[in-house]
Every structure is written in structure tokens, then in C-alpha cells.
DRENLOTI-276322 format. One record per residue (C-alpha): residue number from 1; residue in three letters; chain; y, x, z. Coordinates in nm, 2 decimals, padded with zeros to 4 digits. Last residue first. Example, Ala and Ser with C-alpha at 12.3 -4.5 7.8 and 13.67 -1.06 7.14 Angstrom:
2
[atom 2; 'SER'; 'A'; [-00.11; 01.37; 00.71]] [atom 1; 'ALA'; 'A'; [-00.45; 01.23; 00.78]] 
This chain:
297
[atom 297; 'ASP'; 'A'; [12.18; 05.15; 12.74]] [atom 296; 'ALA'; 'A'; [11.83; 05.17; 12.59]] [atom 295; 'PRO'; 'A'; [11.81; 05.34; 12.25]] [atom 294; 'HIS'; 'A'; [11.80; 05.12; 11.94]] [atom 293; 'ALA'; 'A'; [11.65; 05.30; 11.65]] [atom 292; 'LEU'; 'A'; [11.34; 05.41; 11.85]] [atom 291; 'TRP'; 'A'; [11.27; 05.05; 11.94]] [atom 290; 'ASP'; 'A'; [11.30; 04.94; 11.57]] [atom 289; 'GLU'; 'A'; [11.06; 05.22; 11.48]] [atom 288; 'VAL'; 'A'; [10.80; 05.12; 11.73]] [atom 287; 'LEU'; 'A'; [10.81; 04.75; 11.64]] [atom 286; 'ARG'; 'A'; [10.80; 04.84; 11.26]] [atom 285; 'ARG'; 'A'; [10.50; 05.06; 11.32]] [atom 284; 'ALA'; 'A'; [10.31; 04.78; 11.48]] [atom 283; 'ILE'; 'A'; [10.42; 04.55; 11.20]] [atom 282; 'SER'; 'A'; [10.20; 04.75; 10.98]] [atom 281; 'ASP'; 'A'; [10.24; 04.91; 10.64]] [atom 280; 'GLY'; 'A'; [10.36; 05.24; 10.78]] [atom 279; 'GLY'; 'A'; [10.04; 05.31; 10.96]] [atom 278; 'PRO'; 'A'; [10.04; 05.34; 11.34]] [atom 277; 'LEU'; 'A'; [10.19; 05.64; 11.52]] [atom 276; 'GLN'; 'A'; [10.00; 05.96; 11.54]] [atom 275; 'PHE'; 'A'; [09.92; 06.19; 11.83]] [atom 274; 'GLY'; 'A'; [09.92; 06.55; 11.94]] [atom 273; 'HIS'; 'A'; [10.26; 06.59; 12.10]] [atom 272; 'GLU'; 'A'; [10.42; 06.79; 11.81]] [atom 271; 'GLU'; 'A'; [10.27; 06.54; 11.57]] [atom 270; 'PRO'; 'A'; [10.44; 06.26; 11.76]] [atom 269; 'SER'; 'A'; [10.80; 06.39; 11.71]] [atom 268; 'LEU'; 'A'; [11.03; 06.09; 11.77]] [atom 267; 'CYS'; 'A'; [10.76; 05.92; 11.96]] [atom 266; 'MET'; 'A'; [10.74; 06.20; 12.22]] [atom 265; 'ALA'; 'A'; [11.11; 06.20; 12.27]] [atom 264; 'ARG'; 'A'; [11.10; 05.82; 12.33]] [atom 263; 'THR'; 'A'; [10.84; 05.86; 12.59]] [atom 262; 'PHE'; 'A'; [10.48; 05.76; 12.55]] [atom 261; 'TRP'; 'A'; [10.28; 05.57; 12.82]] [atom 260; 'ARG'; 'A'; [09.91; 05.59; 12.76]] [atom 259; 'ALA'; 'A'; [09.60; 05.39; 12.66]] [atom 258; 'ASP'; 'A'; [09.25; 05.51; 12.59]] [atom 257; 'ALA'; 'A'; [08.92; 05.39; 12.44]] [atom 256; 'LEU'; 'A'; [09.05; 05.03; 12.41]] [atom 255; 'GLU'; 'A'; [08.88; 04.70; 12.37]] [atom 254; 'ALA'; 'A'; [08.59; 04.81; 12.60]] [atom 253; 'ASP'; 'A'; [08.73; 04.62; 12.90]] [atom 252; 'HIS'; 'A'; [08.96; 04.65; 13.19]] [atom 251; 'LEU'; 'A'; [09.13; 04.99; 13.11]] [atom 250; 'THR'; 'A'; [09.35; 05.05; 13.42]] [atom 249; 'ILE'; 'A'; [09.70; 05.18; 13.35]] [atom 248; 'GLU'; 'A'; [09.94; 05.23; 13.64]] [atom 247; 'GLU'; 'A'; [10.30; 05.14; 13.54]] [atom 246; 'THR'; 'A'; [10.38; 04.79; 13.65]] [atom 245; 'LEU'; 'A'; [10.65; 04.55; 13.53]] [atom 244; 'GLY'; 'A'; [10.63; 04.62; 13.16]] [atom 243; 'GLU'; 'A'; [10.88; 04.42; 12.96]] [atom 242; 'ALA'; 'A'; [10.73; 04.28; 12.64]] [atom 241; 'TYR'; 'A'; [10.86; 04.31; 12.28]] [atom 240; 'PHE'; 'A'; [10.69; 04.07; 12.04]] [atom 239; 'GLY'; 'A'; [10.53; 04.06; 11.69]] [atom 238; 'LEU'; 'A'; [10.33; 03.76; 11.56]] [atom 237; 'MET'; 'A'; [10.06; 03.89; 11.33]] [atom 236; 'LEU'; 'A'; [09.92; 03.62; 11.10]] [atom 235; 'SER'; 'A'; [09.55; 03.68; 11.05]] [atom 234; 'ALA'; 'A'; [09.27; 03.65; 10.79]] [atom 233; 'PRO'; 'A'; [09.09; 03.97; 10.68]] [atom 232; 'PHE'; 'A'; [09.26; 04.21; 10.67]] [atom 231; 'PRO'; 'A'; [09.49; 03.94; 10.54]] [atom 230; 'TRP'; 'A'; [09.78; 04.03; 10.77]] [atom 229; 'PRO'; 'A'; [10.08; 03.82; 10.72]] [atom 228; 'GLN'; 'A'; [10.37; 03.96; 10.93]] [atom 227; 'SER'; 'A'; [10.59; 03.82; 11.20]] [atom 226; 'SER'; 'A'; [10.91; 03.92; 11.37]] [atom 225; 'HIS'; 'A'; [11.06; 04.02; 11.71]] [atom 224; 'TYR'; 'A'; [10.99; 03.75; 11.98]] [atom 223; 'ALA'; 'A'; [11.09; 03.84; 12.33]] [atom 222; 'VAL'; 'A'; [10.87; 03.86; 12.64]] [atom 221; 'HIS'; 'A'; [11.02; 03.91; 12.99]] [atom 220; 'GLY'; 'A'; [10.77; 04.01; 13.26]] [atom 219; 'VAL'; 'A'; [10.45; 04.21; 13.19]] [atom 218; 'ARG'; 'A'; [10.17; 04.32; 13.42]] [atom 217; 'ILE'; 'A'; [09.97; 04.62; 13.31]] [atom 216; 'GLY'; 'A'; [09.60; 04.62; 13.37]] [atom 215; 'THR'; 'A'; [09.54; 04.78; 13.03]] [atom 214; 'GLU'; 'A'; [09.34; 04.56; 12.80]] [atom 213; 'GLU'; 'A'; [09.31; 04.24; 13.00]] [atom 212; 'TYR'; 'A'; [09.67; 04.27; 13.13]] [atom 211; 'VAL'; 'A'; [09.82; 04.33; 12.79]] [atom 210; 'GLU'; 'A'; [09.62; 04.05; 12.64]] [atom 209; 'ARG'; 'A'; [09.71; 03.80; 12.91]] [atom 208; 'ALA'; 'A'; [10.08; 03.87; 12.90]] [atom 207; 'VAL'; 'A'; [10.10; 03.84; 12.52]] [atom 206; 'ALA'; 'A'; [09.89; 03.53; 12.51]] [atom 205; 'GLU'; 'A'; [10.11; 03.37; 12.77]] [atom 204; 'GLU'; 'A'; [10.41; 03.44; 12.55]] [atom 203; 'LEU'; 'A'; [10.24; 03.29; 12.25]] [atom 202; 'SER'; 'A'; [10.16; 02.98; 12.44]] [atom 201; 'GLU'; 'A'; [09.81; 02.90; 12.56]] [atom 200; 'GLY'; 'A'; [09.57; 02.61; 12.52]] [atom 199; 'PRO'; 'A'; [09.33; 02.76; 12.27]] [atom 198; 'GLU'; 'A'; [09.34; 03.15; 12.26]] [atom 197; 'VAL'; 'A'; [09.59; 03.36; 12.07]] [atom 196; 'PHE'; 'A'; [09.42; 03.67; 11.92]] [atom 195; 'GLY'; 'A'; [09.50; 04.02; 12.04]] [atom 194; 'ALA'; 'A'; [09.73; 04.31; 12.01]] [atom 193; 'LEU'; 'A'; [09.84; 04.63; 12.18]] [atom 192; 'THR'; 'A'; [10.07; 04.87; 12.00]] [atom 191; 'SER'; 'A'; [09.92; 05.18; 11.83]] [atom 190; 'TYR'; 'A'; [09.79; 05.52; 11.91]] [atom 189; 'MET'; 'A'; [09.64; 05.73; 11.63]] [atom 188; 'ALA'; 'A'; [09.48; 06.07; 11.70]] [atom 187; 'THR'; 'A'; [09.12; 06.01; 11.59]] [atom 186; 'PRO'; 'A'; [09.18; 05.75; 11.33]] [atom 185; 'PHE'; 'A'; [09.14; 05.41; 11.48]] [atom 184; 'ARG'; 'A'; [08.80; 05.23; 11.53]] [atom 183; 'SER'; 'A'; [08.76; 05.36; 11.88]] [atom 182; 'ALA'; 'A'; [09.08; 05.19; 11.98]] [atom 181; 'HIS'; 'A'; [09.38; 05.40; 12.11]] [atom 180; 'GLY'; 'A'; [09.65; 05.22; 12.30]] [atom 179; 'LEU'; 'A'; [10.03; 05.24; 12.32]] [atom 178; 'LEU'; 'A'; [10.27; 05.16; 12.61]] [atom 177; 'ILE'; 'A'; [10.63; 05.25; 12.55]] [atom 176; 'SER'; 'A'; [10.87; 05.47; 12.75]] [atom 175; 'ASP'; 'A'; [11.24; 05.49; 12.82]] [atom 174; 'GLY'; 'A'; [11.24; 05.23; 13.10]] [atom 173; 'ARG'; 'A'; [10.92; 05.03; 13.06]] [atom 172; 'THR'; 'A'; [10.84; 04.89; 12.72]] [atom 171; 'VAL'; 'A'; [10.54; 04.70; 12.60]] [atom 170; 'LEU'; 'A'; [10.53; 04.67; 12.22]] [atom 169; 'MET'; 'A'; [10.34; 04.36; 12.13]] [atom 168; 'ILE'; 'A'; [10.10; 04.21; 11.87]] [atom 167; 'VAL'; 'A'; [10.01; 03.85; 11.90]] [atom 166; 'ALA'; 'A'; [09.74; 03.71; 11.67]] [atom 165; 'PRO'; 'A'; [09.75; 03.37; 11.50]] [atom 164; 'ASP'; 'A'; [09.43; 03.31; 11.28]] [atom 163; 'THR'; 'A'; [09.50; 03.20; 10.93]] [atom 162; 'ARG'; 'A'; [09.27; 02.93; 10.78]] [atom 161; 'PRO'; 'A'; [09.29; 02.79; 10.43]] [atom 160; 'PHE'; 'A'; [09.20; 02.42; 10.41]] [atom 159; 'HIS'; 'A'; [08.87; 02.24; 10.45]] [atom 158; 'ASP'; 'A'; [08.84; 01.88; 10.32]] [atom 157; 'THR'; 'A'; [08.56; 01.68; 10.47]] [atom 156; 'GLY'; 'A'; [08.37; 01.45; 10.23]] [atom 155; 'CYS'; 'A'; [08.05; 01.42; 10.44]] [atom 154; 'GLY'; 'A'; [07.82; 01.58; 10.18]] [atom 153; 'THR'; 'A'; [08.00; 01.73; 09.88]] [atom 152; 'CYS'; 'A'; [08.25; 01.90; 10.12]] [atom 151; 'HIS'; 'A'; [08.58; 01.98; 09.96]] [atom 150; 'MET'; 'A'; [08.71; 02.33; 09.98]] [atom 149; 'VAL'; 'A'; [09.09; 02.31; 09.93]] [atom 148; 'HIS'; 'A'; [09.33; 02.57; 09.81]] [atom 147; 'GLY'; 'A'; [09.16; 02.65; 09.48]] [atom 146; 'GLY'; 'A'; [09.40; 02.46; 09.26]] [atom 145; 'GLY'; 'A'; [09.35; 02.15; 09.48]] [atom 144; 'THR'; 'A'; [08.97; 02.16; 09.45]] [atom 143; 'PRO'; 'A'; [08.69; 02.40; 09.53]] [atom 142; 'GLU'; 'A'; [08.34; 02.27; 09.60]] [atom 141; 'CYS'; 'A'; [08.16; 02.28; 09.94]] [atom 140; 'PRO'; 'A'; [07.79; 02.28; 10.00]] [atom 139; 'ALA'; 'A'; [07.65; 02.06; 10.28]] [atom 138; 'GLY'; 'A'; [07.63; 02.20; 10.64]] [atom 137; 'CYS'; 'A'; [07.75; 01.88; 10.81]] [atom 136; 'VAL'; 'A'; [08.08; 01.98; 10.99]] [atom 135; 'SER'; 'A'; [08.12; 02.35; 10.91]] [atom 134; 'CYS'; 'A'; [08.08; 02.26; 10.54]] [atom 133; 'PHE'; 'A'; [07.94; 02.53; 10.32]] [atom 132; 'ARG'; 'A'; [08.11; 02.78; 10.08]] [atom 131; 'THR'; 'A'; [08.39; 02.84; 10.33]] [atom 130; 'ARG'; 'A'; [08.36; 03.21; 10.41]] [atom 129; 'SER'; 'A'; [08.41; 03.33; 10.05]] [atom 128; 'ARG'; 'A'; [08.69; 03.08; 10.01]] [atom 127; 'TRP'; 'A'; [08.87; 03.23; 10.31]] [atom 126; 'HIS'; 'A'; [08.84; 03.58; 10.18]] [atom 125; 'LEU'; 'A'; [08.97; 03.47; 09.84]] [atom 124; 'LEU'; 'A'; [09.28; 03.32; 09.99]] [atom 123; 'GLY'; 'A'; [09.36; 03.63; 10.21]] [atom 122; 'ARG'; 'A'; [09.31; 03.87; 09.92]] [atom 121; 'ALA'; 'A'; [09.53; 03.68; 09.68]] [atom 120; 'HIS'; 'A'; [09.81; 03.65; 09.93]] [atom 119; 'ALA'; 'A'; [09.78; 04.02; 10.02]] [atom 118; 'LEU'; 'A'; [09.80; 04.11; 09.65]] [atom 117; 'ILE'; 'A'; [10.11; 03.88; 09.61]] [atom 116; 'SER'; 'A'; [10.28; 04.03; 09.91]] [atom 115; 'ALA'; 'A'; [10.22; 04.39; 09.79]] [atom 114; 'GLU'; 'A'; [10.38; 04.30; 09.46]] [atom 113; 'GLY'; 'A'; [10.69; 04.15; 09.63]] [atom 112; 'ALA'; 'A'; [10.74; 04.45; 09.86]] [atom 111; 'PRO'; 'A'; [10.75; 04.70; 09.57]] [atom 110; 'LEU'; 'A'; [10.45; 04.92; 09.62]] [atom 109; 'LEU'; 'A'; [10.44; 05.26; 09.80]] [atom 108; 'SER'; 'A'; [10.38; 05.11; 10.14]] [atom 107; 'ALA'; 'A'; [10.08; 04.91; 10.00]] [atom 106; 'ILE'; 'A'; [09.89; 05.22; 09.87]] [atom 105; 'GLY'; 'A'; [09.61; 05.28; 10.12]] [atom 104; 'ARG'; 'A'; [09.64; 04.92; 10.25]] [atom 103; 'LEU'; 'A'; [09.55; 04.78; 09.91]] [atom 102; 'ASP'; 'A'; [09.22; 04.97; 09.88]] [atom 101; 'GLY'; 'A'; [09.13; 05.03; 09.52]] [atom 100; 'PHE'; 'A'; [09.03; 04.88; 09.19]] [atom 99; 'ALA'; 'A'; [09.14; 05.08; 08.90]] [atom 98; 'GLY'; 'A'; [09.41; 05.06; 08.63]] [atom 97; 'HIS'; 'A'; [09.39; 04.81; 08.34]] [atom 96; 'ASP'; 'A'; [09.40; 05.05; 08.05]] [atom 95; 'PRO'; 'A'; [09.19; 04.82; 07.84]] [atom 94; 'PRO'; 'A'; [09.20; 04.45; 07.92]] [atom 93; 'LEU'; 'A'; [08.96; 04.32; 08.18]] [atom 92; 'LEU'; 'A'; [08.61; 04.16; 08.18]] [atom 91; 'ALA'; 'A'; [08.42; 04.49; 08.11]] [atom 90; 'ALA'; 'A'; [08.61; 04.66; 08.39]] [atom 89; 'PRO'; 'A'; [08.44; 04.43; 08.64]] [atom 88; 'GLU'; 'A'; [08.11; 04.61; 08.59]] [atom 87; 'GLU'; 'A'; [07.87; 04.52; 08.87]] [atom 86; 'THR'; 'A'; [07.97; 04.15; 08.86]] [atom 85; 'ALA'; 'A'; [07.95; 03.91; 09.15]] [atom 84; 'SER'; 'A'; [08.26; 04.06; 09.31]] [atom 83; 'LEU'; 'A'; [08.49; 03.94; 09.03]] [atom 82; 'ASP'; 'A'; [08.70; 03.72; 09.26]] [atom 81; 'VAL'; 'A'; [08.98; 03.54; 09.07]] [atom 80; 'THR'; 'A'; [09.36; 03.52; 09.14]] [atom 79; 'PHE'; 'A'; [09.60; 03.31; 08.95]] [atom 78; 'ILE'; 'A'; [09.97; 03.34; 08.85]] [atom 77; 'PRO'; 'A'; [10.14; 03.09; 08.63]] [atom 76; 'ARG'; 'A'; [10.44; 03.24; 08.44]] [atom 75; 'GLY'; 'A'; [10.79; 03.09; 08.46]] [atom 74; 'SER'; 'A'; [10.94; 03.39; 08.64]] [atom 73; 'TRP'; 'A'; [10.65; 03.39; 08.88]] [atom 72; 'MET'; 'A'; [10.47; 03.06; 08.94]] [atom 71; 'GLY'; 'A'; [10.22; 03.01; 09.21]] [atom 70; 'LEU'; 'A'; [09.89; 03.14; 09.36]] [atom 69; 'PHE'; 'A'; [09.65; 02.92; 09.17]] [atom 68; 'VAL'; 'A'; [09.28; 03.01; 09.25]] [atom 67; 'TRP'; 'A'; [09.05; 03.03; 08.95]] [atom 66; 'GLU'; 'A'; [08.69; 02.97; 09.06]] [atom 65; 'ALA'; 'A'; [08.69; 02.60; 08.96]] [atom 64; 'PRO'; 'A'; [08.76; 02.71; 08.59]] [atom 63; 'GLU'; 'A'; [08.44; 02.91; 08.59]] [atom 62; 'VAL'; 'A'; [08.48; 03.29; 08.55]] [atom 61; 'ALA'; 'A'; [08.28; 03.47; 08.29]] [atom 60; 'GLY'; 'A'; [08.41; 03.31; 07.98]] [atom 59; 'ARG'; 'A'; [08.78; 03.33; 08.08]] [atom 58; 'LEU'; 'A'; [08.73; 03.69; 08.17]] [atom 57; 'ALA'; 'A'; [08.55; 03.78; 07.85]] [atom 56; 'ALA'; 'A'; [08.83; 03.60; 07.65]] [atom 55; 'THR'; 'A'; [09.08; 03.82; 07.83]] [atom 54; 'PRO'; 'A'; [09.31; 03.70; 08.10]] [atom 53; 'GLU'; 'A'; [09.65; 03.87; 08.10]] [atom 52; 'VAL'; 'A'; [09.65; 04.12; 08.38]] [atom 51; 'PHE'; 'A'; [09.86; 04.18; 08.68]] [atom 50; 'VAL'; 'A'; [09.83; 04.54; 08.80]] [atom 49; 'ALA'; 'A'; [10.00; 04.64; 09.13]] [atom 48; 'ALA'; 'A'; [10.21; 04.95; 09.10]] [atom 47; 'PRO'; 'A'; [10.22; 05.32; 09.21]] [atom 46; 'ALA'; 'A'; [10.50; 05.51; 09.03]] [atom 45; 'GLN'; 'A'; [10.34; 05.82; 08.87]] [atom 44; 'GLU'; 'A'; [09.97; 05.74; 08.85]] [atom 43; 'SER'; 'A'; [09.84; 05.49; 09.11]] [atom 42; 'ARG'; 'A'; [09.78; 05.18; 08.91]] [atom 41; 'LEU'; 'A'; [09.62; 04.91; 09.12]] [atom 40; 'LEU'; 'A'; [09.37; 04.62; 09.09]] [atom 39; 'SER'; 'A'; [09.29; 04.51; 09.45]] [atom 38; 'LYS'; 'A'; [08.97; 04.58; 09.64]] [atom 37; 'THR'; 'A'; [08.80; 04.31; 09.86]] [atom 36; 'ARG'; 'A'; [08.47; 04.34; 09.66]] [atom 35; 'TRP'; 'A'; [08.66; 04.31; 09.33]] [atom 34; 'LEU'; 'A'; [08.99; 04.13; 09.32]] [atom 33; 'PRO'; 'A'; [09.17; 04.01; 09.00]] [atom 32; 'VAL'; 'A'; [09.54; 03.91; 09.01]] [atom 31; 'VAL'; 'A'; [09.56; 03.71; 08.68]] [atom 30; 'LEU'; 'A'; [09.86; 03.62; 08.46]] [atom 29; 'ALA'; 'A'; [09.90; 03.31; 08.25]] [atom 28; 'THR'; 'A'; [10.17; 03.32; 07.97]] [atom 27; 'GLU'; 'A'; [09.92; 03.23; 07.70]] [atom 26; 'ALA'; 'A'; [09.84; 02.91; 07.89]] [atom 25; 'ALA'; 'A'; [09.47; 02.82; 07.94]] [atom 24; 'ILE'; 'A'; [09.48; 02.86; 08.32]] [atom 23; 'ALA'; 'A'; [09.81; 02.67; 08.33]] [atom 22; 'ASP'; 'A'; [09.66; 02.39; 08.12]] [atom 21; 'ALA'; 'A'; [09.36; 02.36; 08.36]] [atom 20; 'ILE'; 'A'; [09.60; 02.35; 08.66]] [atom 19; 'TRP'; 'A'; [09.81; 02.07; 08.50]] [atom 18; 'GLU'; 'A'; [09.49; 01.87; 08.43]] [atom 17; 'ALA'; 'A'; [09.36; 01.92; 08.79]] [atom 16; 'ASP'; 'A'; [09.69; 01.80; 08.95]] [atom 15; 'PRO'; 'A'; [09.62; 01.85; 09.32]] [atom 14; 'ARG'; 'A'; [09.78; 02.20; 09.31]] [atom 13; 'ARG'; 'A'; [10.11; 02.09; 09.15]] [atom 12; 'GLU'; 'A'; [10.29; 01.99; 09.47]] [atom 11; 'ALA'; 'A'; [10.20; 02.32; 09.62]] [atom 10; 'MET'; 'A'; [10.44; 02.49; 09.38]] [atom 9; 'ARG'; 'A'; [10.39; 02.84; 09.53]] [atom 8; 'ASP'; 'A'; [10.71; 02.97; 09.38]] [atom 7; 'LEU'; 'A'; [10.62; 03.34; 09.39]] [atom 6; 'PRO'; 'A'; [10.86; 03.63; 09.45]] [atom 5; 'SER'; 'A'; [10.68; 03.71; 09.78]] [atom 4; 'GLY'; 'A'; [10.90; 03.88; 10.04]] [atom 3; 'THR'; 'A'; [10.63; 03.96; 10.30]] [atom 2; 'TYR'; 'A'; [10.32; 04.19; 10.27]] [atom 1; 'MET'; 'A'; [10.52; 04.48; 10.44]] 
């Protein structure tokens, strides 16, 4: 989920302010509006993302510098704008535009490309909202580069979109997997372990460190599985399988409220055993499902 974008990002066009201005004004332009982290969605019948043609009200309310160029889709320029400053975003949009809602609540029902575009927009706008002032000198920043650069008006530093690498790993031992429950999770949900990569360590080292810090389990072989953009708010999830060398669980910090080993039989019917697997839009669920689909020899 959140991969497979149909957009041509056309990074070479971003520095061309005249081209960006023409694209904003083009009759073919489409907008991905966000409002207070919520995406524009249509949930009746077949759920879908809503891409709107910019109205005169929208063009008048949003300064050109606030339009962020996402790319081209079938010859149409796609932008995103943040409408969080207005209390009535519907007044800026065309009639019958859908409603703003939580992307994660509906993402698994959307075509993969649509979910990817909405995630792309959310990640960029989150970064921009956190980069209004220069982290070097404190002066205000102004957007350039089609919205992909925040340029400091004081020292001249250019700030670029940030994505934090995080490892997420399914620890296996025999015919069981290690899952943890964080206090922020729904009551019965158990998920794979995860954590951010620290300076000066490899991804494999981050996997081993995070598993030990959270559960006291030592791991051996670590194998890469896949990755997933995760703009909730600004991470790239790097998925791994890790071999559990020890079995006794010791919760070392407050990161987890509980952690357990779950057998394959338990994961095939989690409701019968009183727990839930992670959400269907997450790489955590993909790691578990791939493990279930390939029984150990």
C-alpha cells in the first residue's frame, strides 16, 4: 500500500518557476487538497480518491507559492494544497467533491495508485508545515522548486523534504513469530517490532538493536523483504525478516506494553485466540502474510 504511483514526478521541471505557474493556470490541472491531515475521499459505492479541478475560489484563496507540484498524470499536472487555514474548505471546492477523511481508514479499498498519490501529498505538506523557519539561523523560509525546496531568507540554506528511515521486522523462531502490543494500538492488536535507524548504524544493526531494546531477544540472520512509504507523518519503512536466537522475552523499556510468540496456527485464526493482526495497509501485515504463505520446510 502507498506504492505504485502513476505520476511522472518530473523533477527537472520543478526549478522552472514559469513552467510551474503555467501548469497551475492550465485548464487540465488537478488538485489533491488536504485539510488538517485529512484527504478528500468519496466513500459511497466504490471508494475513491477525489482529484478536483481548481475553482476560481481555490485559485484566489491559495497563493501560487503554496501549490506543491506532485507530477504529471496522463498529461495533466497534479498539485496538492493545504486548506487547513480555512474553517470551510468546501467553499473552495467544486460541488459534489466528496468529504475529507482519514486516508488510513480507507486506503486498502482504494486503487494502489490513488493511495500512493494521497500519501505523497500528505508527506510533502507535513514536511512543509514543519519547515517554515530555518533550522540553521531561524529566519523564515519561502517555498521554491515547485514546493519541494524551502529556501531560507536569512542564510540562504535550502531545506529539502525529509523522510526518516525506520526498520520494521518480523522475528521468527521455528514456527512462531514475535509480535508486540504498544499502548497506542487498538486493545487486541499485536504487530511486528519497529524503530528508527540511528546515526552510524547499518539497517541490519538497527534491526538487532531495536529487537533487543524492546524485547530482550537476540537476533541472528537478518534478510531484507521490502519497503513502504509511510507518511504518518514522515517515514520510510524498511521491512526485514530476522532470525530469533533466544526465546525468553524481557521488556526493556516502555516502548511495548506486551510482547509474545505467536504460532502459525494462532496467526491463521487470530480472532479465535483473542488478538488482531496489524492493519491491511501496513507493511507489518504484509510481512506476516508472506510468512504465513511460505511454511517452513
